Each structure stands twice: as C-alpha cells, then as structure tokens.
C-alpha positions as protocol buffer text, in pm:
chain_id: "A"
residue {
  index: 1
  type: VAL
  ca { x: -1425 y: 1200 z: 180 }
}
residue {
  index: 2
  type: THR
  ca { x: -1176 y: 1331 z: 428 }
}
residue {
  index: 3
  type: THR
  ca { x: -1324 y: 1160 z: 724 }
}
residue {
  index: 4
  type: GLY
  ca { x: -1331 y: 806 z: 524 }
}
residue {
  index: 5
  type: LEU
  ca { x: -975 y: 844 z: 411 }
}
residue {
  index: 6
  type: SER
  ca { x: -853 y: 921 z: 750 }
}
residue {
  index: 7
  type: ILE
  ca { x: -987 y: 622 z: 879 }
}
residue {
  index: 8
  type: TYR
  ca { x: -855 y: 447 z: 632 }
}
residue {
  index: 9
  type: ILE
  ca { x: -528 y: 584 z: 661 }
}
residue {
  index: 10
  type: VAL
  ca { x: -533 y: 494 z: 1048 }
}
residue {
  index: 11
  type: PHE
  ca { x: -560 y: 158 z: 926 }
}
residue {
  index: 12
  type: VAL
  ca { x: -311 y: 152 z: 694 }
}
residue {
  index: 13
  type: VAL
  ca { x: -85 y: 268 z: 976 }
}
residue {
  index: 14
  type: PHE
  ca { x: -222 y: -22 z: 1187 }
}
residue {
  index: 15
  type: ALA
  ca { x: -107 y: -230 z: 919 }
}
residue {
  index: 16
  type: PHE
  ca { x: 270 y: -85 z: 893 }
}
residue {
  index: 17
  type: LEU
  ca { x: 275 y: -86 z: 1256 }
}
residue {
  index: 18
  type: TYR
  ca { x: 216 y: -435 z: 1251 }
}
residue {
  index: 19
  type: GLY
  ca { x: 461 y: -521 z: 980 }
}
residue {
  index: 20
  type: LEU
  ca { x: 697 y: -343 z: 1202 }
}
residue {
  index: 21
  type: PHE
  ca { x: 608 y: -503 z: 1549 }
}
residue {
  index: 22
  type: VAL
  ca { x: 430 y: -837 z: 1509 }
}
residue {
  index: 23
  type: LYS
  ca { x: 658 y: -1154 z: 1637 }
}
residue {
  index: 24
  type: GLY
  ca { x: 696 y: -1426 z: 1420 }
}
residue {
  index: 25
  type: LEU
  ca { x: 770 y: -1277 z: 1100 }
}
residue {
  index: 26
  type: THR
  ca { x: 1082 y: -1283 z: 868 }
}
residue {
  index: 27
  type: VAL
  ca { x: 1267 y: -1009 z: 722 }
}
residue {
  index: 28
  type: TRP
  ca { x: 1169 y: -1037 z: 389 }
}
residue {
  index: 29
  type: PRO
  ca { x: 734 y: -1039 z: 502 }
}
residue {
  index: 30
  type: ARG
  ca { x: 819 y: -791 z: 726 }
}
residue {
  index: 31
  type: ILE
  ca { x: 999 y: -516 z: 364 }
}
residue {
  index: 32
  type: ILE
  ca { x: 675 y: -671 z: 172 }
}
residue {
  index: 33
  type: ILE
  ca { x: 385 y: -500 z: 500 }
}
residue {
  index: 34
  type: CYS
  ca { x: 563 y: -226 z: 533 }
}
residue {
  index: 35
  type: THR
  ca { x: 664 y: -109 z: 170 }
}
residue {
  index: 36
  type: MET
  ca { x: 330 y: -127 z: 59 }
}
residue {
  index: 37
  type: SER
  ca { x: 146 y: 19 z: 330 }
}
residue {
  index: 38
  type: LEU
  ca { x: 351 y: 296 z: 356 }
}
residue {
  index: 39
  type: SER
  ca { x: 385 y: 370 z: 1 }
}
residue {
  index: 40
  type: ILE
  ca { x: -9 y: 424 z: 29 }
}
residue {
  index: 41
  type: ILE
  ca { x: 29 y: 573 z: 347 }
}
residue {
  index: 42
  type: LEU
  ca { x: 246 y: 836 z: 145 }
}
residue {
  index: 43
  type: TYR
  ca { x: 36 y: 814 z: -192 }
}
residue {
  index: 44
  type: TRP
  ca { x: -279 y: 939 z: 32 }
}
residue {
  index: 45
  type: LEU
  ca { x: -89 y: 1238 z: 238 }
}
residue {
  index: 46
  type: TRP
  ca { x: 55 y: 1369 z: -87 }
}
residue {
  index: 47
  type: ARG
  ca { x: -305 y: 1399 z: -223 }
}
residue {
  index: 48
  type: LEU
  ca { x: -442 y: 1534 z: 56 }
}
residue {
  index: 49
  type: ASN
  ca { x: -189 y: 1819 z: 83 }
}
residue {
  index: 50
  type: HIS
  ca { x: -237 y: 1857 z: -342 }
}
residue {
  index: 51
  type: LEU
  ca { x: 67 y: 1802 z: -391 }
}
residue {
  index: 52
  type: HIS
  ca { x: 133 y: 1746 z: -749 }
}
residue {
  index: 53
  type: GLY
  ca { x: 379 y: 1448 z: -875 }
}
residue {
  index: 54
  type: MET
  ca { x: 457 y: 1124 z: -794 }
}
residue {
  index: 55
  type: GLU
  ca { x: 90 y: 1052 z: -783 }
}
residue {
  index: 56
  type: VAL
  ca { x: 195 y: 711 z: -994 }
}
residue {
  index: 57
  type: LEU
  ca { x: 489 y: 593 z: -840 }
}
residue {
  index: 58
  type: LEU
  ca { x: 397 y: 512 z: -522 }
}
residue {
  index: 59
  type: PRO
  ca { x: 108 y: 259 z: -630 }
}
residue {
  index: 60
  type: VAL
  ca { x: 315 y: 152 z: -893 }
}
residue {
  index: 61
  type: LEU
  ca { x: 593 y: 57 z: -589 }
}
residue {
  index: 62
  type: SER
  ca { x: 310 y: -117 z: -421 }
}
residue {
  index: 63
  type: LEU
  ca { x: 234 y: -342 z: -699 }
}
residue {
  index: 64
  type: ILE
  ca { x: 621 y: -412 z: -798 }
}
residue {
  index: 65
  type: VAL
  ca { x: 626 y: -518 z: -432 }
}
residue {
  index: 66
  type: GLY
  ca { x: 272 y: -653 z: -425 }
}
residue {
  index: 67
  type: VAL
  ca { x: 426 y: -911 z: -766 }
}
residue {
  index: 68
  type: ALA
  ca { x: 757 y: -943 z: -610 }
}
residue {
  index: 69
  type: ALA
  ca { x: 609 y: -1117 z: -300 }
}
residue {
  index: 70
  type: LEU
  ca { x: 362 y: -1373 z: -487 }
}
residue {
  index: 71
  type: ILE
  ca { x: 688 y: -1435 z: -715 }
}
residue {
  index: 72
  type: SER
  ca { x: 895 y: -1551 z: -454 }
}
residue {
  index: 73
  type: LYS
  ca { x: 613 y: -1703 z: -270 }
}
residue {
  index: 74
  type: ALA
  ca { x: 651 y: -1539 z: 119 }
}
residue {
  index: 75
  type: LYS
  ca { x: 448 y: -1683 z: 341 }
}
residue {
  index: 76
  type: LEU
  ca { x: 160 y: -1416 z: 401 }
}
residue {
  index: 77
  type: LYS
  ca { x: -87 y: -1622 z: 444 }
}
residue {
  index: 78
  type: ASN
  ca { x: -262 y: -1418 z: 751 }
}
residue {
  index: 79
  type: GLU
  ca { x: -181 y: -1093 z: 629 }
}
residue {
  index: 80
  type: ALA
  ca { x: -329 y: -1177 z: 295 }
}
residue {
  index: 81
  type: GLY
  ca { x: -617 y: -980 z: 329 }
}
residue {
  index: 82
  type: PHE
  ca { x: -507 y: -634 z: 389 }
}
residue {
  index: 83
  type: LEU
  ca { x: -201 y: -681 z: 121 }
}
residue {
  index: 84
  type: VAL
  ca { x: -479 y: -744 z: -138 }
}
residue {
  index: 85
  type: ILE
  ca { x: -695 y: -391 z: -27 }
}
residue {
  index: 86
  type: LEU
  ca { x: -388 y: -213 z: -61 }
}
residue {
  index: 87
  type: ALA
  ca { x: -273 y: -357 z: -419 }
}
residue {
  index: 88
  type: ALA
  ca { x: -702 y: -304 z: -479 }
}
residue {
  index: 89
  type: ASP
  ca { x: -650 y: 92 z: -406 }
}
residue {
  index: 90
  type: ALA
  ca { x: -270 y: 75 z: -555 }
}
residue {
  index: 91
  type: GLY
  ca { x: -484 y: -57 z: -849 }
}
residue {
  index: 92
  type: ALA
  ca { x: -764 y: 196 z: -892 }
}
residue {
  index: 93
  type: ILE
  ca { x: -536 y: 465 z: -824 }
}
residue {
  index: 94
  type: ILE
  ca { x: -351 y: 374 z: -1134 }
}
residue {
  index: 95
  type: VAL
  ca { x: -654 y: 329 z: -1359 }
}
residue {
  index: 96
  type: GLU
  ca { x: -799 y: 641 z: -1215 }
}
residue {
  index: 97
  type: ASN
  ca { x: -481 y: 819 z: -1340 }
}
residue {
  index: 98
  type: LEU
  ca { x: -476 y: 666 z: -1698 }
}
residue {
  index: 99
  type: MET
  ca { x: -843 y: 742 z: -1759 }
}
residue {
  index: 100
  type: ARG
  ca { x: -775 y: 1118 z: -1625 }
}
residue {
  index: 101
  type: ILE
  ca { x: -514 y: 1143 z: -1922 }
}
residue {
  index: 102
  type: ASN
  ca { x: -775 y: 1020 z: -2192 }
}
C-alpha cells in the first residue's frame, strides 16, 4: 500500500511543480493547480505519519478550489485530467471520513 501511495504522492508533486514552472499559465490557474495538489500532498503526508486532525480540512480545501475554478471558468483544458483525479481523491477521502463517523 505504501509503495502505490508513494508513487501517487510523487506524481502529485509533479503536478504541483507543473503549476509552479510551466510557461503560458496565468496566475489564477497556477493558484488552482498548486493549491489543489499541495492540499492533497499535505493530506497524504499527514496520514502516512499517523497524525490526527485536519483529515477533512485539506480535501475540502481542494474541492472548494476546484469549484472556484469551475465557477470562474479558468482556462485549464490541458490540466483538467489530473485536476479531476485530485478532486476525485478529495471526494473519496471525504466520503471515507463520513463513513467512519457512522
């Protein structure tokens, strides 16, 4: 389990670096990409270290930024694939935590 999660985290780090360094993006798409990826990276690092708290805050932040991107109609046609994966991961994390409550 840890190997697959580590590979996923590495690719999310690549998405974060893409948001920082790719040319041709304006500020708002960079903020969207970096915030969504950083919140998922921090969540999984938090969980790998078995720390408690903030388990729902970071995925909710990721989804809020994703909704803001949709509302503002940010031009992220090429980046939509990995942003949808990040949003699906955040949604799955929230559903998992809701199931754990009941």
